[in-house]
N, C-alpha and C positions, 0 to 999 in steps of 0.2 A: 444520309447518317452522317452525322458529323460528330467529333469527337474532340478532345481538349483535353491535355493534362498540361499542370502546371505544379513545379516546388512552390512551395509556398515563401513570403518574405519571411524573416525573424522577427520583425517587432506586430506581427499581429497579434490584438488582443481582444477576442470577442468576448461578451457581457451576455450572460442572461439570468432568469428569474427562475425560479422553481414556484409552482402552485400548490404543491403538495404539501399534504399535513404534516407534521412533527409533534410526538409526542411531548409530553411535558409533564413534571412531576416526578416523585422520587425512580418510578419506575425508569423514565427516560434518561437521568443523572447517570444509572447504575449501566441499561443497555449504551449509554453514550463513552461507559470508560471502557467498556471489553467489546463492546460490538459498535464502534460509532458510525453515525450515519454519513456517508461520503457519495459524493459524484463522481464517473469517471473522468473529471475532467477540472479543471480551476482556470482561474481567467490572470493568470501572471507566470513570467519565466517560459513564454513559448520559443525561442529559440532551442532548434535541439542541442546546439553546442552548450549555450548556456544553462539550460537545465541538468545538461549532464556532468557541467563542472559544481553545479550544485548539489548534485545527486553524488558526487564524489568527496566535496566538500563536507557533506552530512557526512557519511560513512567513516574519513577519516576524526572527524572530532568526535564520533559518537565512539569511537575504536578507544580512543586514548580514556574518555571518562570513566566508557565501564571496563576498561581493562586497570585501571586505578583502584576504583570499588572495588572488583573482585578481589584483587592482589589483597587491598585493607582486611576484606571479609575473611580470606582462607586463615590469615594470622592468626585469628579469633576463634575461628572452626576447631584449630588443632589446638588449641588450650582450653576450648569450653567444650566440645562433643556435642555441640547441638545439631541434630539431626535435620531439624527446621533450615536451621542457617545453613547447613551444609548444603541441602537441597537448594536453598535459595542460592550459594555459590557457586554451584554447577550449573545452575541458569544462567547466571551474571556471565561465566565465561563463553557457553556455549553462543549467549545473545551475543558477545563481543565479536565473535568466529562470524557472523552472520553478517558483518560488517565487510568482510573479506571478498567473499562473491558478488556480493554486491559493488565492493570497488572495480573487479574486475568488468564485471557487466556493462557500470556505466564508461567505462574506458572503451571496452571495444564498439559500444552502441555509437560513435564517433565516428569510426571505420566506415568508407566509401563504401558503399555497394560493388559487387565483383558479379561477375559471370557468373560463378555459382551462388552467390547469396545475392541476387538482385534485389530485394526487398533490403539489404544492410543486415546489420547484425542487432538488430532491436530485441528479435526473442531471446537472445542470451538474458537479458532483463528477466525475462518470465523463467527462464532456469531457473537463476538464482533464488528466485520467487519461490520455486519447489521446495531449495534445498533449506531454505529459510523456516517454508513448513515442516519440513524435515529436522530440525533443530529443535524444531517447538516440540512434535510430537515425540521427540526422545527425551528431552526435558520433563516431560510428562510420565514416562514412565520409570526415568530416575528417580525423580520426586516420590512416586506411590511405589515403589519398590522398596525404598529406605524408610518411609513414613510407616509401614506395615510390618519392616523388618522391627523398627524398635518399638512398636506395640507389644507387639509378639517378646522381645525380649529389652526392658528397658533398660536403661544406661543414664546415671546421673549427670547432670549440667553445671559444670563450675562457670564461675564468673560470669554469672549472669546480665550485669551492668554494661560488661563491654561486650556481650552479646545484643542486648538491647541497644547498644550504639551503633554497634555494625548494624544491625538491621537498618534502622534511620537512617546510615550513611548509605545503606543501598536502596533503601528508599527514595530518596535525596536527587543519586547520581542518576538509576532507572527513570524517575518521570522526567527529570529534565533532558532526556534523551530523547524519550517519548514523544513528546509533545514536540521538541526539533525535529524526528524524524518525520513524523505524522505531519508536522507544517509543509517541510520541504515536500516531502512524496504527492502532499496533494497540490503543492504550485506548481511539479513540473510531470506530474498525471501518473505518479508512478506506484502500483500496485506493490509491487516488491517492497518499496523502503516503507507505505504505511503500513505493511503487514510486519513489516520489521519494528515499525514502531508500536506497535498494537504489542508485540514479544516484548520491548523491553518496558510496556507500560505494567502487564503482568508481574513482570519481574518486579516493581516499585511496590505493588499493593502486595506482593507475596513478600518483599522484604519489611513492610510495615505490619503483617503478618506475626514475623519473626521477633517483632517486637510485644505482640500480644501474647504471644506462646512463653516468651522469655518470663513475662507478668505474672501468667497464672504459673510458673512453675515456681518464683520466687512466693506465690501466697500460697504455697505447699499443695497443685496439683501438678503432680511430675507428667501425667501424660497429655498435657497443656501442648508440650513440643512437637509428639508425633501426631496427636491429631491438627495443629497446624501444619504439619508437613501435608496430610490430606488435604488440608483447605487448599492449599499450595497446587496439588495435583489438578483439583477440580477446576480451580482458577485459571490454570494453562489450558486445561481443557475448553474450556469458554472459548478463548482466545484462540484457540487452535483450528476452532470450528469458522471463526470470521476470518479468518487468513485462509484457511482451505477453500472457502467461498471466493474469495476475492480474487485469489490466485487461480482456480479452475475458471473462471469465467473470463479469464484473462484469456486461458490458454486454449478454450474453446470459441475464443473473438467476440466475447459478450461485451454488450456497448451499453449504457443506461439508454434506456429508451425514449428518454428526453432530447439527449443527443440527436438521435433520427427525427424525433419530429419537430425539433430546432431545422436541420438542414431541411427537410421535407417543407416548411414555412417560407424559409427563404427561395429556394428554388421555385416554388407555385409563386412567389410576389413578382417575380423577375418578366416584366412586360415580353410577351413572343411565345412565354411558356402556356400550352394548353391543359397540361398535366402533368405531377410526377409520375413514372411508372413504377419505379424502385429506386431506394436507397439503402445502399450496404455501407456498412463502417466497420473497422478494424482496427483493434491496437495491436502494434509492433514496438511493445516495449514503453515509453511513455510517449510516443507519437500515435494521432490518428489518423486514418489512410481512407478513402471513400472513393466510394462509386455510385455514380446515380445514372438512373435514365429518364429522358424527358420527352415530351410529347409537344412539338412546336408546329406552329402556322403552316400550314401544308403550303401556303402559298409564297413562303420566303424562299430567296434564293439561297446557294449554299453557304454564299459569303454571310448570307443575313442571317441564317442558322447557325452560321461556326461563332457569328458575334454575338448571338444571344445564349448561347454555352458558355463562351469566356466570361459574357458577362454575369450568367448564374454562378460561375465557376466562384467572381468576385466576391459575389455577394455570400457565399457558402463561408468563404475563409474570415470574413467579418461576423457570421455568424455562429461559426465554431471552434470554438478554442483549441488549442493543442493540432490543430488540422495540419499535418504535413504534406500531404499530398492529394488530390483529387481529381479523378478521370470523369467528363460530363459527357454521356453519349446523346444527341439528340436527333431524333426520328420525326419524321412529319406524321402531324395529328392525322386519324383516319376521318375522313368525310362520308357522311350518307345524304 
C-alpha cells in the first residue's frame, strides 16, 4: 500500500458542468428567491486565505449597510406604530448581528492547525451557521407573535407615507446585501454565508410587504398591516427551512454527489488505476477534504504505485474545486 497527502496550491480552479435538470417558469423563480439552487462549491477564490478575506469583507460591508437601514427604519416605527415595519426592523437588526459570528468564524478559519485541532478551525464557520439559523428562527417567532397580538388588539397607524418609504428602503438595502452575501458565499464555498444571504433576502421581500401593508391601510383596510406581518412570518419560515437544510448537511459532512462523481471520474481515468474503491469527502468550513482508496496494477513496484497515487491526486486537484487536502491510498489490485 502507498499513501500520499498533499496541501494543494492556492491557485487551483477546477471547472465542471452540471447535467441535471433545472425547473423553469414562475415556480422556479419563486423557489429561486427563497431556496435558490446551489452546489457545494464554486470555481473561483480557491485560496483559503483569499476566500476567508473575501468572507470577512462581505460581512463587514453588509453589517454597515444593514445597520444604517435598520436605524433609518426604527425612527419611522416609533413615529408610526406599524407592526409590520416593527417586525421587519427587528429582523433587519438580527440579520445585521449575524455578521458578527461570521466575521469571527472567517478570522479563526485562517489560523493554523494545532496538535489539538489537527484539521484547523474551519468548523467554527459551521457553528456560526447554526447561530444564523437560530436568529432566523427567533425572527419568525417575534414577527408571528407581534402580528397575532396586533390582530387581537388593533392599533391605528400614522405617517403611512413614511412607513412605505422605510419599507422600500429596507427592501433595497436587504436585497443588495442578499445578492452580495450569496455571490461571495458561493464563490468561497461557505454555506453559512449563503444562509445569511438568504436571511437578508427574506428581509428584503418582507420589507416590500410592509409597503403593501401600508397601501392596504391607506385604502381603508387597517387589518392589512398585521396580515402582512403574518405573511412576513411565513416567508421567514420558508427561508429557515432552506438554511436549516444547508447548515445541517455541512454539520453531517454532506457533499453534493456530483463532487464525488467528479472525483471518481478523475481518479479512474489515471493510467495504472484499475478501480476506485472509495471516495470520501467533507467540508471543513469553506474548504473540501478528500480521502480515496485505489486499486492499482499489482505488477507495479512500490515507487511506481506511489507515482500513480501522486499523479491521481494531481488530477483530483484540477477536477474538484475548493479541495484543500487529499489523501490517496493505493492497493495492489487482486488478480484471479
